[in-house]
Residue, then its C-alpha position, 0 to 999 in steps of 0.5 A: m143473373k144469367i151465367t154464361p158458359e164462360q163464366a161457369r167455366e171460370a167458376l168451375d176452375a175457381w171452385i176446384c182450386r179451393p182447399g179440399m175440393t177436387q174434380e172428383q168431389a165437384t163431379i159428385l156434387i154437380t151430378e147430384a145437383f143435375w139429378a135434383l133438377k126439376e127439368r133435366p136437360n137431355i145430356d148424358v150424365q150418369r148417376v154416380t151415387d146409389e141410394g146408400g151413398a156409395v160412389d160408382q167409380r166408373a160413372l164418376g170417371v165418365n162424368r168427370v171426363k165429360i165435364f172437365e175434359r170435354w164439355k168445359a172446353i166449349d170449343t165446339r157447338d156440341k160441347r157449348e150446348k152440353f156445358t150450357a145445359l149443365v150450368p144450372a147444376i154447376m151453379e147449384a153445386i157451387r151454391i151448396s158447397d161454397f156459398r161465398l164463391y157462389r155470391e162472388i160469382t152471382d153478385g161479385k160487384s155488390i158493395t156488400c160482397m166486396i166488403a166481405g171479400l175485403n174482410k176475408e183478405y184482411g184476415d188472411v194478411v193478419e193471419s199470415g203475419l201472426l203465423f210468421a209465414d213465408p214472405a212470399v205468402v205475406d206478399r201474395e196475401t197483401d197484394e190480394l188485399i190491395e187489389k180488392a181494396i182498389a176494386f172496392k174503392l172504384a165500385y163504391r165511388q161509382q155506386y155513390q155517384q149513381k145514387a147521389g146523381w153527381n160526379y165525385e172528385p177526390s179532394f186534394c187533402 
């Protein structure tokens, strides 16, 4: 699946909202993925780690600003070109660090992926109930489960119709 710059930007935003992920951590992973590419595009991305694994804070700061504050805006042709060139490294970094998110991005409409998402949301609802979480948390988790369940229902019906070759009409029972 070809990922557009807009999809990559949304993926990047979702990724850094994950627990434990920061712009700095994402920048390190994207930079490492960029330098591991067999064919690197001609954009200015500095190495942020040395062979011993030590982080160059100056290079990290420069790359973070370029990725998150400049190129991600994709509001000019130049920024779009640079961000588009960085998409393979972004997707590889996400794949390595958060495979579930990677699957959602690249295969988000598959029934298997939707079932995995439903299971995760169901687990979140059960966990929040068992931990006697704040009602706002339970409401949010339940709403997310309902949203994913509806999306699954519609996608499953569409896939079933395509495979069966006929129109499914829900029963009135």
